[in-house]
N, C-alpha and C positions, 0 to 999 in steps of 0.2 A: 504493500498499499504507500502511497504517496506521503510528504511531510503533510502535516498540519498545516494548514493556512491561517493566516490573518489577513482581510482585504478591508483597507480603509476607504471609504467613499467620503470624500471634501464636498461632495456636490458642489453649489455654486460657490464657493469657498473656498480660499481667502479673496480681499479685492484686490491686490495687487500682488506683483510679482516676486517683490522685496519679501511680504508676508509668505508668502510662498516660499521661498528660499529657505528663511528661517525656521517656519514650521518644518521643513523636512529636513533640515540642517540638523534641528533638535530632535528630532525622533529618531535621525539615524545615530546620533550620539548615544540615545539612550538605549538602543536594540544589537549596538556595536557587538556585545558578547554570545546573539543569539545563533545556535548552529544547527537546531533540529527544527525549527519553525518558519516559513517559507511565508516571508511580507512580501505584500501589495500597498502599496498605493495608488488612488484614483483621482488625481487631481484635475481642473478644469482643462479642456484639452491644450489652450493656450500656454500652458506653465509645462509641458510634457518634456520641449525639448529641452528645455534650460535646467528642468531638474534632473533631468539623466546626467548629465556631467556629475551629480552627488551622489548616485543612484549605484553605491556598491552591492550590498546585501539584501537591497529593498530593489522588488520589482517595481515597474511602473503599469498602469493600465488608464484605458480609459472608460469615460462615462455612458459613452453612445458610439455605433457607428452607423452608418448609413449599407442598406441593403442591395447595394449596388457596386458597379466600376464608375470611374472618373467618368464625366461628361457634362450635360447642362441641368445639375442640380444646385442649385443656388442655392448656399449656406449649408449644405450637406459634408460631413466628412468622412472619407473611406476607409476601410481598412488598412488598405496598402498605405494610405496616407499617414495611419496611426503607426502602422507597423515600424517605417521609414524613422520616425522621428524619434524610438527607442522603445514603444510599451510592448509588450507580449500579452498583455489581456484588457477583456472591454465587458464592462457589463451591456447586458443586454435584460430587456424586457422588466427595469425596473420601476416599482408602482407608480412612480411619481412619471414617468415614460408614459404608460397604461392609460394615467389619468388623463392626460392629454389624446387619448383615442387612438393609442398606437394597440393594432392588432396583434395578435396569435398568426396572424400569415406574415406582417410586416416583422414579427422577431423573428421570425422561423428564416426571411432572406437575408435578416443579418448575420444570425449565427453562420448560416453558410457561407454569407461573402466575409465574415472576420476566418473561419475555417480556413478558406481559401487563402488569404492573405497572411495565414500563418499565425494568427492570433489566439488566445484560448478563450473563448467565451465564458460570463457567467452569468449564465440562465436563473433571473429573480423570476420566484412561481409564489403564490401565495391567495388567500381567501382576505373578502373585506370584513367580514363577518363569520361566526360561528353557530350556526342555526340546529335547533333541536335535531333536527332530521338528518345530519350529515351529510347536506346536501354538497358543502366544501369539497370534501373529498373528489366528488364527479368535477366541479372547480379544477380543481389540482390537475386534474389527470387529464382533462380535456387541454389547460397551457402546456402540460410537457409532452401529450401527443401532438397537438396542433403545431407548437414552436418547434418540436424535434422530427418533423416530418422530412423524410428523405433524409436525412443525417446516416453516414454508413456506421457499420460497427466499427470501420477502422479508426475513425473520427472521434464516435463517445467517449472516449476515455479523456478528450483533452477539454471536454466540456465541465463545468462545475456547476452544481444546481445549488441555489442559494435560494432557503426557505425563507419567506419574509411575509409574516402573517401582515396583513395592513390594520388588523384591528389594533395590535401592540407599537407601531410606528408613533414616536414622541408627537408629529404632526397630525396624528389623527384626533378628531374630534371624540372627547369621553374614550380615550382609548384605555385599553388593558392591560397590565403587565401580563406576558407570555410565560410559562413555566417550562420547565427541562420534560415534563413529560408532554406537553402539546408540541413541542420539537422531536421529541422520541416520536411518537405516534404518527405525526406526521413522515418522520424519514423515512420510517420502516414502508409505510404507505407508498412513498416515493421511490422507495428500491424495490417494491415489488412492481411497479409499474414499468421502472426502465428494465428490470428484468424479463418482464414479460414481451421488451421489444427489444430489447437487444442480447439476453442472453447472456455467458457468462461474462460478457464485456461491460456487464454494467455493474462489477464490482469493483472495478478501476476508477469509477465517476465519484468523483469527491461530493458529498454534500454538505455545506456548511448553513449557519442559522445567522438571518438579519434583522430581527425585531427591537430594533435600537436597546441594541446590546450594548452591555459596559461593563468598567473594571469591577461594577458589584457584583454581578451575576454570570461574568463570563465562567468562569471556575465551574458553574454548577450545570451550563449548558454543556460546556466541553467536555465533564465527567458524566452527565447523565440525561442528556439531550440526542445522543447518539449521532450527532455531526463530526466531520474532518476538520471541521473551523468554522471562525465567524466573520461577519461582514459588519462592523460599525460603521455607524454615521456620523453623528454629531462627537461621538468619543473620540474621533477620529483625530480630531481637531484641535484635542487638549494632546499636546505630546507625552506628558506623565500618564494620561488615564489611557492614552493609545500602548504604549510601552509596557504599563501594566498588563493590561490584555495581553500581550504578545508574553511578556514573561510568565505568566500564568499557563500559556499554552505551552511555554517550553519548559515549564516546572512539570507538567503533567506527561512531558513527554520521555522523562527520563527513565 
């Protein structure tokens, strides 16, 4: 099995390159002794090339990619462009993108284009609510099947699945805390869907948790949530908190 992985999603932060360089360098300093945990930071695209020169033990990822090649697509950024500036990962299907009417078909195209460019897609899936009839399982199943349609068994191990329950995200009104039990339940379900679709290759897919995880609950999710890593958002903008999450992961790998 691959290393555990911690992926920081900076979203649309910080507001300047100077701040981005400072934040990145602080994180790099705090995690300098990490050996058994893979670390990825996904800043806004325009910072990627500048941050690459500081990236030694930290890999870089983008927060989105276009689902096609270069051409007349104003405002879009292709997977090849992302790869060329030094990023090796890309987040696709984040709930904040889905909220802007990004469909499973759109995400499927982005995954295929990203794989073609040599990137490792981080596919976000998750439900808005947990209903008493458990229909949220059907929603996640549909997201997985439609987003991964046509992806070959040879490529599937390059994809990371991030379970992101929208009802637990800090920006969601009336949010609730997710538990490691919630994570483990869904991780087992996701692995079953992937196994049915991709056979034994599914065991190579890393599944991580990303519902506003922080330094306080990271250990519980990593130990009891059935996951191979975490996708912090807000916590990744605080070097001490993010590095603490990484160190918790590292300690559990010993």
